[in-house]
Structure formats: C-alpha cells, structure tokens
C-alpha positions in Angstrom: 0.3 0.1 0.3 1.4 3.4 -1.0 -0.7 6.6 0.5 0.9 9.9 1.7 1.4 10.9 5.4 1.2 14.8 4.8 -2.1 14.6 6.7 0.1 13.2 9.5 1.8 16.9 9.8 -0.4 19.4 8.9 -1.0 21.4 12.6 -3.2 24.1 12.5 -2.0 27.2 15.3 -4.4 29.5 17.0 -2.9 32.6 17.8 -3.2 36.5 17.2 0.1 37.3 18.2 2.0 37.5 15.1 5.0 37.3 16.5 4.7 34.0 17.7 3.1 32.8 15.4 5.6 33.2 12.8 8.0 32.4 14.7 6.5 29.1 15.7 5.2 28.3 11.9 8.3 29.2 10.8 10.4 26.6 13.0 8.1 24.0 12.6 7.5 24.2 9.1 11.6 23.8 9.3 11.3 20.6 10.9 8.6 19.4 7.6 5.5 20.2 9.5 2.5 21.8 7.2 1.4 24.4 9.3 -1.8 26.8 9.4 -2.4 30.1 11.3 -5.6 31.3 12.5 -6.2 34.4 14.1 -8.8 34.0 16.4 -10.9 31.8 18.3 -14.1 32.2 15.6 -11.4 31.2 12.8 -9.8 28.6 15.2 -13.2 26.6 15.6 -14.1 26.3 12.0 -10.8 25.3 11.0 -10.2 23.0 14.1 -13.9 21.0 13.1 -12.0 19.5 10.3 -10.0 16.6 10.4 -7.1 17.5 8.4 -5.3 18.5 11.7 -3.1 16.0 13.4 -3.0 18.4 16.2 -3.8 22.1 17.3 -2.0 24.8 19.2 -4.2 26.8 21.1 -3.1 30.4 22.6 -5.7 31.1 25.4 -6.0 34.9 25.3 -7.8 35.4 22.1 -9.2 38.5 21.3 -12.6 36.7 20.7 -13.5 33.7 21.6 -10.5 32.2 24.4 -8.6 29.5 24.0 -10.7 27.3 26.4 -13.8 28.0 25.6 -12.8 27.0 21.6 -11.2 23.9 23.4 -14.3 22.9 25.3 -16.6 23.7 22.2 -14.3 21.3 20.1 -14.4 18.4 22.8 -18.1 19.2 23.1 -18.6 18.0 19.3 -16.1 15.2 19.4 -13.4 16.9 18.0 -10.5 14.5 19.4 -7.6 16.1 17.5 -4.8 16.5 20.6 -4.5 20.0 22.0 -2.2 21.8 22.8 -2.8 25.1 24.7 -0.3 28.6 24.9 -0.6 30.3 27.2 1.4 33.8 29.6 -0.5 32.2 33.0 1.2 30.1 35.0 -0.9 29.7 37.9 -1.4 26.3 39.0 -5.2 26.9 38.5 -5.1 27.8 35.2 -3.3 25.0 34.0 -5.7 22.5 35.5 -8.5 24.7 34.5 -7.1 24.4 31.1 -6.9 20.7 31.0 -10.5 19.9 32.5 -11.4 22.2 29.2 -9.9 19.2 27.4 -6.4 20.2 25.9 -3.8 17.6 25.9 -0.9 19.5 27.3 0.2 22.7 28.6 3.2 25.6 27.7 3.8 28.5 29.5 5.1 31.9 27.5 7.8 32.5 26.9 9.0 28.7 25.6 11.7 27.4 24.2 11.1 26.2 20.5 12.9 23.3 21.0 10.3 22.4 24.3 7.8 22.9 21.8 8.7 21.1 19.1 9.4 18.1 21.4 5.8 18.4 22.7 4.9 18.7 19.0 6.4 15.7 18.1 4.9 13.8 21.4 1.5 14.7 20.4 1.9 13.7 16.7 3.2 10.6 17.4 -0.1 10.1 18.9 -2.0 11.2 16.0 0.5 8.8 13.6 0.0 5.6 16.1 -4.7 5.9 15.3 -3.6 6.6 11.4 -1.1 3.6 11.4 -3.6 1.0 13.0 -5.5 2.1 10.1 -3.1 2.2 6.9 -0.1 0.0 8.5 2.1 0.2 5.8 4.6 2.8 4.6 5.8 2.4 1.3 8.1 4.3 -0.4 9.4 3.1 -3.3 10.0 -0.2 -3.1 11.0 0.2 0.9 8.1 -1.2 2.4 7.3 -0.9 6.8 4.2 -2.3 8.6 4.0 -0.6 11.9 2.1 -3.5 13.4 4.3 -5.8 12.9 7.6 -4.1 12.6 8.6 -6.0 9.5 10.4 -4.1 6.8 11.0 -5.2 3.2 12.9 -4.2 -0.2 12.2 -5.4 -2.8 9.8 -7.6 -1.3 12.8 -9.2 0.9 12.6 -9.0 4.4 15.4 -7.1 5.8 16.5 -7.6 9.6 16.5 -4.2 11.8 17.4 -4.1 15.9 14.4 -1.6 17.5 16.5 1.1 17.3 17.4 0.7 13.7 13.6 -0.2 13.0 12.7 3.5 15.1 15.1 5.6 13.0 13.9 4.3 10.1 10.2 4.8 10.8 10.9 8.1 11.9 12.2 9.1 8.4 9.4 7.1 6.9 6.9 8.9 8.5 8.6 12.5 7.6 7.3 11.6 3.4 10.8 12.9 2.0 11.3 15.7 4.8 14.7 17.1 6.0 14.7 15.4 9.9 17.4 17.0 11.8 20.4 15.5 13.6 18.8 16.9 16.7 15.3 15.5 16.3 16.2 11.9 15.5 18.8 12.4 19.0 15.1 13.6 20.7 12.8 11.0 19.4 15.1 7.8 18.5 17.2 8.2 22.0 15.7 10.3 24.1 18.6 12.9 24.0 18.4 16.5 23.8 21.1 17.9 21.0 24.7 16.7 21.7 27.1 17.9 18.7 29.8 15.6 20.5 27.6 12.1 19.7 28.1 10.4 16.6 25.4 7.8 17.2 23.2 8.8 14.7 25.6 8.9 12.0 26.9 5.5 13.4 23.0 4.1 12.9 22.2 5.9 9.8 25.7 3.9 8.2 24.1 0.5 9.7 20.7 1.4 7.6 22.2 2.1 5.0 24.1 -1.2 4.3 20.8 -2.7 5.2 18.0 -0.7 2.8 20.4 0.8 0.3 23.7 -2.0 -0.2 22.6 -3.8 -3.6 20.1 -1.3 -5.6 20.7 0.9 -7.6 17.9 3.7 -6.2 19.5 5.1 -2.7 16.9 6.1 -0.3 18.9 7.5 2.6 20.1 10.8 2.0 22.4 12.9 4.0 21.8 16.7 3.7 25.5 17.9 5.4 24.9 20.2 7.8 21.6 19.8 8.5 20.1 15.9 8.8 18.8 12.9 7.1 16.0 12.5 4.6 14.3 9.0 3.2 13.0 10.3 -0.5 13.5 8.6 -4.6 14.8 11.8 -6.0 18.3 11.8 -6.5 21.0 13.5 -4.4 21.8 17.7 -6.1 
C-alpha cells in the first residue's frame, strides 16, 4: 500500500500574536510540518472541526473567544484532535482549568522552540499511531515498513533491523521525504537533547544504509550535510 503522509504532519495554530505565530510556524515548517495559522477563536473553531489536522496549538488569550472556550466547544462536538494550549498564565489553577477544558498538554509563554517541538512531536506520534492502525504500511519506492508487525521489506525481501534501527527508519519514512535534523533524531529515537559531540546518529545511519540501500541502484537515505537526513526517491543534488 502506497499512501501519502502529508496529513499526518498538518498542524493548526490558533494564535493572535503575529510575532509568536510567525516564529513558531517558521520553525515547525523547517522541521517538515505543514502549519495553518488562524488569528481568532472563531476562525480557529471553524478550522479545528476539520479532520485534516493532527494537532492544534491553541492560545488561551484570543481577542474574541478565549482558548478554553474553543477547546471546550471542539471537545463537545466530538473533535479528538490533540490540543496543546499556549498561555502567559503560569498559575496552577489556570493550568488545571486548561486541561479540564480538554487540552492534552499546556505550555507557558515564553517557551523555547526546542521544548515546543518535543511536545508537538509527542502529540503527532499519537496521531500517527492512530493513523497507522488503519494504514499499517508505509511505502516509499520498493521499501515497505509495517507499523503493526514491525516488518520491513525492500523489493520484497525481508530486512532484519534492531529496535533502534527500526525506530530511526520509521521516523525517516513518516517524514515523507522532509529533512529530519540530527537533533530531532536524537530526541525522538534516543530521548537525548541535542549533543554535537555524539556520533550515534551517524553510526546508525551507516548501519541502515548497509541494510536498506546496499545492492540497490536507487539509494533512498540521503544526507543533507550540516543539517540532517531524509529518505526519498529523488537523486542527490
């Protein structure tokens, strides 16, 4: 089964501060996410009802309908999209109220982009798991990964991978040809924060290349020097 994974990476951001919206959306797009920004609660509520989004970043202090009301309304309508609330309020009662309104996570402004990315990744992994239950196979060219059985095939031949190799390959494949940074690989596969001294990513990429690409004319795993890796069918530039 060959299918697109674009929908798995589409995020709705409901935020009225143009500086924050621009900063976050540019950062997420650089990581391969598709981002749509809505500046008001009413616009966000309309967009949030669509099933195309796999996560919602929701500011509480919106100019018309506040974020808690938006969240409560979406949940009352049966929308199950994971929601990460963003707010300048850091008091415990405010956090509790946000979570009680139906949010899945809560971040206080100002926040680091690295932490936001880690939390978004966690929300998206949940969405991707749900998507994978209905569509267990990811296919790029003749490479097939089954997320239910954890089996991997290239040209119909089974490939034996370790748990870490499988996790790394899965991350590259669900990224749909987008660049995956070394920092993101370290965070998602090993749970490390970015460490420029470690070469664990490079070692495992070499191991994957031997198992996935060796003996095949079409090389799928590509290096973007100084940035990270991607997996696609296009030739090297």
